[in-house]
TILO-452873 format. One record per residue (C-alpha): x, y, z. Coordinates in steps of 0.5 Angstrom, whole numbers. Example, Ala and Ser with C-alpha at 12.3 -4.5 7.8 and 13.67 -1.06 7.14 Angstrom:
! residues 2
<tifi X="25" Y="-9" Z="16"/>
<tifi X="27" Y="-2" Z="14"/>
! end
This chain:
! residues 409
<tifi X="0" Y="-56" Z="-12"/>
<tifi X="-6" Y="-57" Z="-8"/>
<tifi X="-12" Y="-53" Z="-5"/>
<tifi X="-19" Y="-51" Z="-8"/>
<tifi X="-16" Y="-46" Z="-13"/>
<tifi X="-10" Y="-50" Z="-15"/>
<tifi X="-12" Y="-50" Z="-23"/>
<tifi X="-13" Y="-43" Z="-23"/>
<tifi X="-6" Y="-42" Z="-20"/>
<tifi X="-3" Y="-47" Z="-25"/>
<tifi X="-6" Y="-43" Z="-30"/>
<tifi X="-4" Y="-36" Z="-27"/>
<tifi X="3" Y="-39" Z="-27"/>
<tifi X="3" Y="-41" Z="-35"/>
<tifi X="1" Y="-34" Z="-36"/>
<tifi X="6" Y="-31" Z="-32"/>
<tifi X="12" Y="-35" Z="-36"/>
<tifi X="9" Y="-33" Z="-42"/>
<tifi X="9" Y="-26" Z="-41"/>
<tifi X="16" Y="-26" Z="-38"/>
<tifi X="19" Y="-31" Z="-44"/>
<tifi X="15" Y="-29" Z="-50"/>
<tifi X="13" Y="-22" Z="-49"/>
<tifi X="19" Y="-19" Z="-45"/>
<tifi X="25" Y="-24" Z="-46"/>
<tifi X="27" Y="-23" Z="-39"/>
<tifi X="32" Y="-28" Z="-39"/>
<tifi X="37" Y="-33" Z="-42"/>
<tifi X="39" Y="-40" Z="-40"/>
<tifi X="46" Y="-41" Z="-39"/>
<tifi X="50" Y="-47" Z="-36"/>
<tifi X="52" Y="-46" Z="-29"/>
<tifi X="59" Y="-45" Z="-27"/>
<tifi X="63" Y="-45" Z="-20"/>
<tifi X="64" Y="-38" Z="-20"/>
<tifi X="56" Y="-36" Z="-20"/>
<tifi X="52" Y="-33" Z="-15"/>
<tifi X="46" Y="-37" Z="-16"/>
<tifi X="40" Y="-34" Z="-13"/>
<tifi X="34" Y="-39" Z="-11"/>
<tifi X="27" Y="-38" Z="-14"/>
<tifi X="20" Y="-38" Z="-12"/>
<tifi X="13" Y="-37" Z="-14"/>
<tifi X="8" Y="-32" Z="-10"/>
<tifi X="1" Y="-33" Z="-11"/>
<tifi X="-4" Y="-28" Z="-9"/>
<tifi X="-12" Y="-28" Z="-9"/>
<tifi X="-14" Y="-21" Z="-11"/>
<tifi X="-20" Y="-18" Z="-9"/>
<tifi X="-25" Y="-12" Z="-10"/>
<tifi X="-25" Y="-7" Z="-4"/>
<tifi X="-32" Y="-11" Z="-2"/>
<tifi X="-28" Y="-17" Z="-1"/>
<tifi X="-30" Y="-21" Z="-8"/>
<tifi X="-25" Y="-25" Z="-12"/>
<tifi X="-22" Y="-21" Z="-17"/>
<tifi X="-17" Y="-25" Z="-20"/>
<tifi X="-12" Y="-31" Z="-19"/>
<tifi X="-5" Y="-28" Z="-19"/>
<tifi X="2" Y="-32" Z="-20"/>
<tifi X="9" Y="-28" Z="-19"/>
<tifi X="15" Y="-32" Z="-21"/>
<tifi X="20" Y="-29" Z="-16"/>
<tifi X="28" Y="-29" Z="-14"/>
<tifi X="30" Y="-30" Z="-7"/>
<tifi X="32" Y="-23" Z="-6"/>
<tifi X="34" Y="-25" Z="1"/>
<tifi X="40" Y="-29" Z="-1"/>
<tifi X="43" Y="-23" Z="-5"/>
<tifi X="50" Y="-20" Z="-4"/>
<tifi X="50" Y="-12" Z="-3"/>
<tifi X="56" Y="-10" Z="-8"/>
<tifi X="55" Y="-16" Z="-12"/>
<tifi X="48" Y="-17" Z="-14"/>
<tifi X="46" Y="-10" Z="-13"/>
<tifi X="48" Y="-3" Z="-11"/>
<tifi X="42" Y="2" Z="-10"/>
<tifi X="35" Y="0" Z="-8"/>
<tifi X="31" Y="6" Z="-6"/>
<tifi X="25" Y="7" Z="-9"/>
<tifi X="19" Y="12" Z="-8"/>
<tifi X="11" Y="11" Z="-8"/>
<tifi X="6" Y="16" Z="-8"/>
<tifi X="3" Y="19" Z="-2"/>
<tifi X="-4" Y="19" Z="0"/>
<tifi X="-4" Y="26" Z="1"/>
<tifi X="-3" Y="27" Z="-6"/>
<tifi X="-8" Y="22" Z="-8"/>
<tifi X="-14" Y="25" Z="-4"/>
<tifi X="-11" Y="32" Z="-6"/>
<tifi X="-12" Y="30" Z="-14"/>
<tifi X="-19" Y="27" Z="-12"/>
<tifi X="-21" Y="34" Z="-9"/>
<tifi X="-19" Y="38" Z="-15"/>
<tifi X="-22" Y="33" Z="-20"/>
<tifi X="-29" Y="35" Z="-17"/>
<tifi X="-27" Y="42" Z="-17"/>
<tifi X="-25" Y="42" Z="-24"/>
<tifi X="-29" Y="37" Z="-27"/>
<tifi X="-23" Y="33" Z="-29"/>
<tifi X="-24" Y="26" Z="-32"/>
<tifi X="-21" Y="20" Z="-28"/>
<tifi X="-18" Y="13" Z="-30"/>
<tifi X="-14" Y="8" Z="-27"/>
<tifi X="-9" Y="4" Z="-30"/>
<tifi X="-5" Y="-2" Z="-29"/>
<tifi X="2" Y="-4" Z="-32"/>
<tifi X="3" Y="-12" Z="-33"/>
<tifi X="9" Y="-15" Z="-30"/>
<tifi X="11" Y="-8" Z="-28"/>
<tifi X="18" Y="-9" Z="-25"/>
<tifi X="20" Y="-14" Z="-31"/>
<tifi X="20" Y="-8" Z="-36"/>
<tifi X="26" Y="-5" Z="-33"/>
<tifi X="33" Y="-8" Z="-36"/>
<tifi X="39" Y="-9" Z="-31"/>
<tifi X="45" Y="-5" Z="-32"/>
<tifi X="51" Y="-9" Z="-35"/>
<tifi X="55" Y="-8" Z="-28"/>
<tifi X="49" Y="-13" Z="-25"/>
<tifi X="50" Y="-20" Z="-27"/>
<tifi X="44" Y="-24" Z="-23"/>
<tifi X="43" Y="-31" Z="-24"/>
<tifi X="37" Y="-35" Z="-21"/>
<tifi X="35" Y="-42" Z="-21"/>
<tifi X="29" Y="-44" Z="-26"/>
<tifi X="22" Y="-44" Z="-24"/>
<tifi X="19" Y="-50" Z="-20"/>
<tifi X="15" Y="-54" Z="-24"/>
<tifi X="17" Y="-52" Z="-31"/>
<tifi X="25" Y="-54" Z="-31"/>
<tifi X="29" Y="-55" Z="-38"/>
<tifi X="34" Y="-60" Z="-37"/>
<tifi X="41" Y="-61" Z="-41"/>
<tifi X="45" Y="-67" Z="-41"/>
<tifi X="51" Y="-62" Z="-41"/>
<tifi X="50" Y="-60" Z="-34"/>
<tifi X="45" Y="-55" Z="-30"/>
<tifi X="42" Y="-50" Z="-33"/>
<tifi X="40" Y="-43" Z="-29"/>
<tifi X="37" Y="-37" Z="-32"/>
<tifi X="41" Y="-30" Z="-33"/>
<tifi X="37" Y="-24" Z="-32"/>
<tifi X="36" Y="-19" Z="-37"/>
<tifi X="31" Y="-15" Z="-34"/>
<tifi X="29" Y="-14" Z="-27"/>
<tifi X="25" Y="-19" Z="-23"/>
<tifi X="20" Y="-19" Z="-18"/>
<tifi X="24" Y="-21" Z="-11"/>
<tifi X="30" Y="-17" Z="-13"/>
<tifi X="32" Y="-12" Z="-8"/>
<tifi X="34" Y="-7" Z="-14"/>
<tifi X="27" Y="-8" Z="-18"/>
<tifi X="23" Y="-3" Z="-15"/>
<tifi X="28" Y="2" Z="-16"/>
<tifi X="30" Y="0" Z="-23"/>
<tifi X="22" Y="0" Z="-25"/>
<tifi X="21" Y="7" Z="-22"/>
<tifi X="27" Y="10" Z="-26"/>
<tifi X="24" Y="6" Z="-33"/>
<tifi X="17" Y="9" Z="-32"/>
<tifi X="19" Y="16" Z="-30"/>
<tifi X="24" Y="17" Z="-36"/>
<tifi X="18" Y="15" Z="-40"/>
<tifi X="13" Y="20" Z="-38"/>
<tifi X="18" Y="25" Z="-38"/>
<tifi X="20" Y="24" Z="-45"/>
<tifi X="13" Y="24" Z="-47"/>
<tifi X="13" Y="32" Z="-44"/>
<tifi X="11" Y="30" Z="-36"/>
<tifi X="14" Y="34" Z="-31"/>
<tifi X="16" Y="31" Z="-24"/>
<tifi X="13" Y="34" Z="-18"/>
<tifi X="18" Y="37" Z="-13"/>
<tifi X="14" Y="35" Z="-7"/>
<tifi X="12" Y="28" Z="-9"/>
<tifi X="17" Y="24" Z="-14"/>
<tifi X="11" Y="20" Z="-16"/>
<tifi X="7" Y="26" Z="-19"/>
<tifi X="8" Y="27" Z="-26"/>
<tifi X="4" Y="34" Z="-29"/>
<tifi X="3" Y="35" Z="-36"/>
<tifi X="0" Y="40" Z="-41"/>
<tifi X="-7" Y="36" Z="-41"/>
<tifi X="-6" Y="30" Z="-36"/>
<tifi X="-4" Y="29" Z="-29"/>
<tifi X="-1" Y="22" Z="-27"/>
<tifi X="0" Y="19" Z="-20"/>
<tifi X="4" Y="13" Z="-20"/>
<tifi X="4" Y="8" Z="-14"/>
<tifi X="9" Y="2" Z="-16"/>
<tifi X="5" Y="-1" Z="-22"/>
<tifi X="-2" Y="3" Z="-21"/>
<tifi X="-3" Y="9" Z="-24"/>
<tifi X="-9" Y="14" Z="-23"/>
<tifi X="-10" Y="19" Z="-29"/>
<tifi X="-13" Y="26" Z="-29"/>
<tifi X="-15" Y="30" Z="-35"/>
<tifi X="-20" Y="35" Z="-37"/>
<tifi X="-22" Y="31" Z="-43"/>
<tifi X="-22" Y="23" Z="-44"/>
<tifi X="-18" Y="23" Z="-50"/>
<tifi X="-12" Y="26" Z="-47"/>
<tifi X="-12" Y="20" Z="-42"/>
<tifi X="-13" Y="15" Z="-48"/>
<tifi X="-7" Y="19" Z="-52"/>
<tifi X="-2" Y="18" Z="-47"/>
<tifi X="-4" Y="11" Z="-46"/>
<tifi X="-3" Y="10" Z="-53"/>
<tifi X="4" Y="13" Z="-53"/>
<tifi X="6" Y="9" Z="-47"/>
<tifi X="4" Y="3" Z="-51"/>
<tifi X="8" Y="5" Z="-57"/>
<tifi X="14" Y="5" Z="-52"/>
<tifi X="13" Y="-2" Z="-50"/>
<tifi X="10" Y="-1" Z="-44"/>
<tifi X="4" Y="-6" Z="-42"/>
<tifi X="-1" Y="-1" Z="-39"/>
<tifi X="-8" Y="-3" Z="-39"/>
<tifi X="-14" Y="2" Z="-37"/>
<tifi X="-18" Y="-1" Z="-32"/>
<tifi X="-24" Y="4" Z="-32"/>
<tifi X="-25" Y="10" Z="-28"/>
<tifi X="-22" Y="11" Z="-21"/>
<tifi X="-27" Y="7" Z="-17"/>
<tifi X="-22" Y="3" Z="-13"/>
<tifi X="-15" Y="4" Z="-12"/>
<tifi X="-10" Y="0" Z="-7"/>
<tifi X="-16" Y="-3" Z="-3"/>
<tifi X="-20" Y="3" Z="-2"/>
<tifi X="-27" Y="4" Z="-6"/>
<tifi X="-28" Y="11" Z="-9"/>
<tifi X="-35" Y="13" Z="-10"/>
<tifi X="-37" Y="19" Z="-14"/>
<tifi X="-44" Y="22" Z="-13"/>
<tifi X="-48" Y="27" Z="-17"/>
<tifi X="-48" Y="32" Z="-11"/>
<tifi X="-40" Y="34" Z="-12"/>
<tifi X="-38" Y="29" Z="-7"/>
<tifi X="-33" Y="23" Z="-6"/>
<tifi X="-34" Y="17" Z="-1"/>
<tifi X="-28" Y="13" Z="1"/>
<tifi X="-29" Y="7" Z="4"/>
<tifi X="-26" Y="0" Z="6"/>
<tifi X="-32" Y="-5" Z="7"/>
<tifi X="-28" Y="-11" Z="5"/>
<tifi X="-22" Y="-9" Z="10"/>
<tifi X="-27" Y="-7" Z="15"/>
<tifi X="-30" Y="-14" Z="15"/>
<tifi X="-24" Y="-18" Z="15"/>
<tifi X="-22" Y="-14" Z="22"/>
<tifi X="-28" Y="-16" Z="25"/>
<tifi X="-27" Y="-23" Z="23"/>
<tifi X="-20" Y="-23" Z="26"/>
<tifi X="-23" Y="-21" Z="32"/>
<tifi X="-28" Y="-26" Z="33"/>
<tifi X="-34" Y="-21" Z="32"/>
<tifi X="-37" Y="-23" Z="26"/>
<tifi X="-42" Y="-27" Z="30"/>
<tifi X="-49" Y="-24" Z="30"/>
<tifi X="-49" Y="-24" Z="38"/>
<tifi X="-43" Y="-19" Z="38"/>
<tifi X="-45" Y="-12" Z="40"/>
<tifi X="-43" Y="-6" Z="37"/>
<tifi X="-40" Y="1" Z="40"/>
<tifi X="-42" Y="8" Z="39"/>
<tifi X="-34" Y="10" Z="40"/>
<tifi X="-28" Y="7" Z="38"/>
<tifi X="-24" Y="8" Z="45"/>
<tifi X="-26" Y="10" Z="52"/>
<tifi X="-25" Y="17" Z="55"/>
<tifi X="-17" Y="17" Z="57"/>
<tifi X="-11" Y="14" Z="55"/>
<tifi X="-9" Y="7" Z="55"/>
<tifi X="-3" Y="6" Z="59"/>
<tifi X="2" Y="0" Z="59"/>
<tifi X="-1" Y="-4" Z="64"/>
<tifi X="6" Y="-7" Z="65"/>
<tifi X="3" Y="-13" Z="70"/>
<tifi X="-3" Y="-15" Z="66"/>
<tifi X="-4" Y="-22" Z="64"/>
<tifi X="-2" Y="-23" Z="56"/>
<tifi X="-7" Y="-22" Z="51"/>
<tifi X="-11" Y="-28" Z="47"/>
<tifi X="-5" Y="-32" Z="43"/>
<tifi X="-11" Y="-34" Z="39"/>
<tifi X="-11" Y="-27" Z="36"/>
<tifi X="-5" Y="-24" Z="32"/>
<tifi X="-5" Y="-17" Z="35"/>
<tifi X="0" Y="-14" Z="31"/>
<tifi X="-4" Y="-17" Z="24"/>
<tifi X="-10" Y="-13" Z="27"/>
<tifi X="-6" Y="-7" Z="29"/>
<tifi X="-3" Y="-7" Z="22"/>
<tifi X="-10" Y="-7" Z="18"/>
<tifi X="-13" Y="-2" Z="23"/>
<tifi X="-7" Y="3" Z="21"/>
<tifi X="-8" Y="2" Z="14"/>
<tifi X="-16" Y="3" Z="15"/>
<tifi X="-15" Y="9" Z="19"/>
<tifi X="-9" Y="12" Z="15"/>
<tifi X="-14" Y="12" Z="8"/>
<tifi X="-21" Y="12" Z="10"/>
<tifi X="-23" Y="13" Z="17"/>
<tifi X="-19" Y="18" Z="21"/>
<tifi X="-24" Y="18" Z="26"/>
<tifi X="-21" Y="12" Z="29"/>
<tifi X="-14" Y="14" Z="28"/>
<tifi X="-13" Y="16" Z="36"/>
<tifi X="-15" Y="10" Z="38"/>
<tifi X="-11" Y="5" Z="33"/>
<tifi X="-5" Y="9" Z="35"/>
<tifi X="-6" Y="8" Z="43"/>
<tifi X="-6" Y="0" Z="41"/>
<tifi X="-1" Y="0" Z="36"/>
<tifi X="4" Y="3" Z="42"/>
<tifi X="4" Y="-4" Z="45"/>
<tifi X="4" Y="-9" Z="39"/>
<tifi X="11" Y="-12" Z="42"/>
<tifi X="8" Y="-14" Z="48"/>
<tifi X="0" Y="-13" Z="49"/>
<tifi X="-4" Y="-15" Z="55"/>
<tifi X="-11" Y="-17" Z="56"/>
<tifi X="-13" Y="-9" Z="57"/>
<tifi X="-10" Y="-7" Z="50"/>
<tifi X="-14" Y="-13" Z="47"/>
<tifi X="-20" Y="-11" Z="50"/>
<tifi X="-19" Y="-4" Z="47"/>
<tifi X="-17" Y="-7" Z="40"/>
<tifi X="-24" Y="-11" Z="41"/>
<tifi X="-27" Y="-4" Z="42"/>
<tifi X="-25" Y="-1" Z="36"/>
<tifi X="-27" Y="-7" Z="32"/>
<tifi X="-34" Y="-7" Z="36"/>
<tifi X="-34" Y="1" Z="33"/>
<tifi X="-33" Y="-1" Z="26"/>
<tifi X="-38" Y="-7" Z="26"/>
<tifi X="-43" Y="-1" Z="27"/>
<tifi X="-40" Y="3" Z="22"/>
<tifi X="-37" Y="-2" Z="17"/>
<tifi X="-40" Y="2" Z="11"/>
<tifi X="-38" Y="9" Z="13"/>
<tifi X="-32" Y="12" Z="10"/>
<tifi X="-29" Y="19" Z="9"/>
<tifi X="-33" Y="24" Z="5"/>
<tifi X="-30" Y="29" Z="1"/>
<tifi X="-35" Y="35" Z="-1"/>
<tifi X="-30" Y="40" Z="-3"/>
<tifi X="-32" Y="48" Z="-3"/>
<tifi X="-32" Y="52" Z="-9"/>
<tifi X="-26" Y="56" Z="-5"/>
<tifi X="-19" Y="53" Z="-5"/>
<tifi X="-16" Y="54" Z="1"/>
<tifi X="-12" Y="51" Z="6"/>
<tifi X="-14" Y="50" Z="14"/>
<tifi X="-10" Y="47" Z="19"/>
<tifi X="-13" Y="45" Z="26"/>
<tifi X="-7" Y="42" Z="31"/>
<tifi X="-8" Y="40" Z="38"/>
<tifi X="-4" Y="37" Z="44"/>
<tifi X="-5" Y="35" Z="51"/>
<tifi X="0" Y="36" Z="56"/>
<tifi X="3" Y="29" Z="60"/>
<tifi X="-3" Y="26" Z="58"/>
<tifi X="-1" Y="19" Z="61"/>
<tifi X="1" Y="22" Z="68"/>
<tifi X="-2" Y="18" Z="74"/>
<tifi X="-4" Y="13" Z="69"/>
<tifi X="3" Y="9" Z="69"/>
<tifi X="9" Y="9" Z="73"/>
<tifi X="11" Y="16" Z="75"/>
<tifi X="18" Y="14" Z="75"/>
<tifi X="18" Y="12" Z="67"/>
<tifi X="20" Y="19" Z="63"/>
<tifi X="15" Y="16" Z="58"/>
<tifi X="9" Y="17" Z="62"/>
<tifi X="10" Y="25" Z="62"/>
<tifi X="10" Y="25" Z="54"/>
<tifi X="5" Y="29" Z="51"/>
<tifi X="1" Y="27" Z="45"/>
<tifi X="0" Y="31" Z="38"/>
<tifi X="-6" Y="31" Z="34"/>
<tifi X="-8" Y="35" Z="27"/>
<tifi X="-12" Y="35" Z="21"/>
<tifi X="-10" Y="39" Z="15"/>
<tifi X="-16" Y="41" Z="10"/>
<tifi X="-16" Y="43" Z="3"/>
<tifi X="-23" Y="46" Z="1"/>
<tifi X="-26" Y="44" Z="7"/>
<tifi X="-24" Y="36" Z="6"/>
<tifi X="-19" Y="33" Z="10"/>
<tifi X="-12" Y="31" Z="6"/>
<tifi X="-8" Y="29" Z="12"/>
<tifi X="-9" Y="27" Z="19"/>
<tifi X="-4" Y="24" Z="25"/>
<tifi X="-4" Y="23" Z="32"/>
<tifi X="2" Y="21" Z="36"/>
<tifi X="6" Y="22" Z="42"/>
<tifi X="11" Y="27" Z="42"/>
<tifi X="19" Y="25" Z="42"/>
<tifi X="21" Y="31" Z="47"/>
<tifi X="18" Y="32" Z="54"/>
<tifi X="14" Y="38" Z="54"/>
<tifi X="15" Y="42" Z="61"/>
<tifi X="8" Y="46" Z="60"/>
<tifi X="2" Y="46" Z="56"/>
<tifi X="5" Y="52" Z="52"/>
<tifi X="11" Y="48" Z="50"/>
<tifi X="6" Y="42" Z="49"/>
! end
């Protein structure tokens, strides 16, 4: 292992294996036989950061190579839900209105908590750098529990956690399968991250204690001040601010706009649509256009609805961008450079009402692209839904059907 943080990652590997072997009894060593379908194993390393970009911790994850699994032999079902951000924002609004206490919790080695069913016999190679040898032959691992990398692991863990929460009296929502509502506590689950809301802090702590008694290694990480890379700031004026300054700075750096000489823009896009530009010159290959668009989509969908339209226009040309599309992408970056510390402010009113504001253009790309191309006459829909005066859901997208009038659009 090489690199400036090799020692930190090696220690993270030792900690990971201690958890898997001693605490969770994840596997047993068996002699390999010719009829076994033995999957390769690998290490996945990650440097976790706070929303502002500072290093939080070094993480090592021992994983199975799920891409080598055979359907019907190594796994059967794989689907697993995650919480919708609409649910997260809605609960943040309710926490302000109802004066709820909040907490964030993380489950250590989450997927490994779930046991593999008897019909799923999974064998993998030993972890690189920590192999045990035997004179009788090659030793491999027979998994007793779901391991990271297996296609079915998220599903097994979701079933494991939801069954524990339901056994403790919480009821799964019909609208979001990752929202669990109890008499005193509300829990939102996003894979292994949980947000908890209650009138009093003792109810949150009581639920965590009961989960630990059921062998769930869940750790409280303070109040909900940062969730999935989004910095959550509570103010004394009954408002919540969602920002992603660290991600914004990484976008700016990826576009080469982090120098002091780079100017900022007051708007994220020019007036008018962004056409296909079929005969344009290819975009700068030194910048990963698709990667930047991916980061922008995450940013616009969580804390920056003001760039949703501009980002969606650029996202249409991820497969084959031209210099014109790259210029539009850099314009978004320049706009973000001047507003890097800005975000979505949730300041709910006292009245819990729902408002929806939809809009649409009609054939907005007409006369901007080839008139013979049916895509140029597709209309665009945009909408924002407010709860208590705060945006919880927004979108900008092209319509799938061709409208023949402004009324149809």
